[in-house]
C-alpha positions in Angstrom: -12.7 -1.1 14.0 -9.2 0.3 13.5 -8.1 0.7 9.9 -5.5 -2.0 10.3 -7.9 -4.6 11.8 -9.0 -5.6 8.3 -5.6 -7.5 7.9 -6.0 -10.8 9.6 -3.6 -13.1 7.6 -0.7 -12.3 5.3 -2.9 -12.9 2.3 -5.0 -9.9 3.2 -2.0 -7.7 2.4 -0.7 -6.9 -1.1 2.2 -9.1 -2.2 3.8 -6.2 -4.2 4.2 -2.9 -2.5 6.0 0.5 -3.0 9.1 0.9 -0.8 10.0 4.1 1.0 13.6 3.8 2.1 14.4 6.0 5.2 17.6 5.7 7.1 17.2 5.8 10.9 13.4 5.5 10.6 11.4 2.4 11.5 7.7 1.6 11.5 6.4 -1.1 13.9 3.1 -3.0 13.9 0.3 -1.2 15.7 2.3 2.0 15.9 2.1 5.2 13.8 4.7 7.0 11.8 4.0 10.6 10.7 5.8 11.8 7.6 6.3 15.0 5.6 6.6 14.0 1.9 8.2 16.4 -0.5 10.4 14.6 -3.0 8.6 14.1 -6.4 9.3 10.4 -6.5 7.6 9.9 -3.1 4.8 12.3 -3.9 4.0 10.1 -6.9 4.2 7.0 -4.7 1.8 8.3 -2.1 -0.7 9.4 -4.8 -0.6 5.9 -6.4 -1.0 4.3 -3.0 -4.0 6.5 -2.1 -5.7 5.4 -5.4 -5.0 1.8 -4.5 -4.7 -0.2 -1.3 -2.9 2.6 0.7 -0.1 0.3 1.7 3.5 1.5 1.7 6.6 -0.3 3.0 9.1 1.6 5.2 12.6 0.1 5.1 16.1 1.3 5.8 18.9 1.5 3.2 21.9 -0.7 3.8 24.2 1.0 6.2 27.3 0.4 4.1 26.0 2.3 1.1 24.8 5.9 0.4 26.0 6.9 3.9 24.7 10.3 5.0 21.6 10.3 2.8 18.3 9.9 4.5 16.7 8.4 1.4 19.4 7.7 -1.2 18.6 8.3 -4.9 18.3 5.5 -7.4 16.9 2.0 -7.4 20.2 -0.1 -7.2 21.1 0.8 -3.6 21.0 -2.3 -1.3 18.2 -2.2 1.3 17.8 -4.0 4.6 16.1 -7.4 4.3 13.3 -6.5 6.8 10.9 -3.6 6.6 7.3 -3.0 7.8 4.2 -2.3 5.8 1.9 0.5 6.9 -1.5 1.8 5.8 -1.9 5.5 5.1 -4.5 6.6 7.7 -4.1 10.4 7.4 -3.4 12.5 4.3 -3.2 16.2 4.1 -2.1 18.4 1.1 -0.1 21.4 2.1 0.0 24.7 0.2 3.7 24.4 -0.6 3.1 21.1 -2.4 4.1 18.8 0.4 2.0 16.0 1.7 1.6 15.3 5.4 0.7 11.6 6.0 0.5 9.1 8.8 1.2 5.4 8.4 -0.3 2.8 10.8 2.1 -0.2 11.0 0.5 -3.5 10.0 3.1 -6.2 9.6 6.8 -6.7 8.9 8.0 -8.3 5.7 11.1 -9.8 4.0 12.0 -8.1 0.8 12.1 -10.2 -2.3 12.4 -9.4 -6.0 12.2 -5.8 -7.2 10.4 -5.9 -10.6 11.5 -3.5 -13.4 9.1 -0.6 -13.6 8.9 2.9 -15.0 7.7 4.3 -11.7 10.0 6.8 -10.1 10.0 4.9 -6.8 10.9 1.3 -5.9 8.4 -1.6 -5.8 9.1 -5.0 -4.3 7.5 -8.4 -3.9 7.5 -9.0 -0.2 6.8 -12.0 2.2 4.9 -11.4 5.4 4.7 -15.1 6.4 7.7 -15.0 8.8 6.0 -12.2 10.7 2.4 -13.4 10.5 2.2 -13.0 14.3 2.3 -9.2 13.8 -1.3 -9.5 12.7 -2.5 -10.9 16.0 -2.6 -9.5 19.5 0.9 -9.7 21.1 0.6 -11.5 24.4 4.4 -11.1 25.1 3.7 -7.7 26.7 2.7 -9.5 29.9 6.3 -10.5 30.4 7.8 -6.9 30.1 9.4 -5.6 33.3 7.8 -2.2 33.2 9.6 -0.9 36.3 13.0 -1.8 34.9 12.1 -0.3 31.5 11.1 3.0 33.0 14.1 3.2 35.4 16.6 2.6 32.5 14.7 5.0 30.3 14.8 7.8 32.9 18.5 7.3 33.4 19.2 7.3 29.7 17.1 10.4 29.0 18.8 12.3 31.9 22.2 11.4 30.5 21.2 12.7 27.0 19.5 15.8 28.5 16.2 14.8 27.0 12.8 15.4 28.6 9.7 13.3 28.5 6.1 13.6 29.6 6.4 11.1 32.5 2.7 11.3 33.3 1.9 10.1 29.8 4.8 7.5 29.9 3.7 5.9 33.1 0.1 5.7 32.0 0.7 4.3 28.5 -0.1 0.7 27.7 3.1 -1.3 27.3 3.0 -2.2 23.6 2.5 1.3 22.3 5.0 2.6 24.8 7.7 0.2 23.8 7.0 0.8 20.1 6.9 4.6 20.4 10.2 4.6 22.4 11.8 2.4 19.8 10.7 4.5 16.9 11.5 7.9 18.5 14.7 7.0 20.4 17.9 8.7 19.2 19.8 5.5 18.5 21.6 4.9 15.2 20.3 3.1 12.1 21.7 -0.3 13.1 20.2 -0.1 16.6 16.9 0.9 15.1 17.0 -2.1 12.8 17.6 -4.4 15.8 14.5 -3.0 17.4 12.5 -3.6 14.3 13.7 -7.2 13.9 13.0 -8.1 17.6 10.7 -11.1 17.6 7.9 -9.5 19.7 7.3 -6.6 22.0 8.9 -8.2 25.0 12.1 -8.9 23.1 11.9 -5.4 21.7 11.7 -4.0 25.3 14.8 -6.2 26.2 16.7 -4.7 23.2 15.6 -1.2 24.2 16.8 -1.7 27.7 20.1 -3.2 26.6 20.8 -0.4 24.2 20.0 2.2 26.8 22.2 0.5 29.4 25.1 0.3 27.0 24.8 3.9 26.1 24.7 4.8 29.9 27.8 2.7 30.5 29.7 4.3 27.7 28.7 7.8 28.7 26.5 8.4 25.7 26.7 11.4 23.4 26.0 15.0 24.1 22.6 16.3 23.2 19.5 17.9 24.5 15.9 18.4 23.7 12.6 16.6 24.2 11.5 13.1 23.5 7.8 13.3 22.8 
């Protein structure tokens, strides 16, 4: 049984969770997000999570505030309404004091009240009910046009001078493929949020294709490297 299979209904998840605001980063259900944690506030958060239910919420800061900071300081900064809860499934202490962890996405949530706390990190009451379908198998993948997705992706990566392991891409099951591409794509924070908030994997694939097609039509931006 996968570590996230224990969560069948929203009530299986904690109603109050620590929040890890990260601009330009999203976690999606049934996908994995590796993180290097080094700030004292988040080291404390991960240690607390490990001694409890291991659940952490990944959420983006509001785009209009704290621009340029990956994870803005303070607790007053507005956040996006939608994030995703993940379970810590890998944990490694490094000699320089950092932590290397992996989060397995469980379900998206709507942020509610943030209680007053003496913790150095943010906590929030969250509602998973609008995204309860995240806890079940996603049948929408059957409607994804895989050929179109791969064609547009190949054109987009060529334009951005990015490389990919096409043998792995063409063999990958559709849901993890779409989610991985959504999380690793070099789109901006608002585009990443649109991918996160897509109703299901099929809708997320549609958004991914639309974003890539718009970037291709506009000529994109210069860059290079590897998408892996």
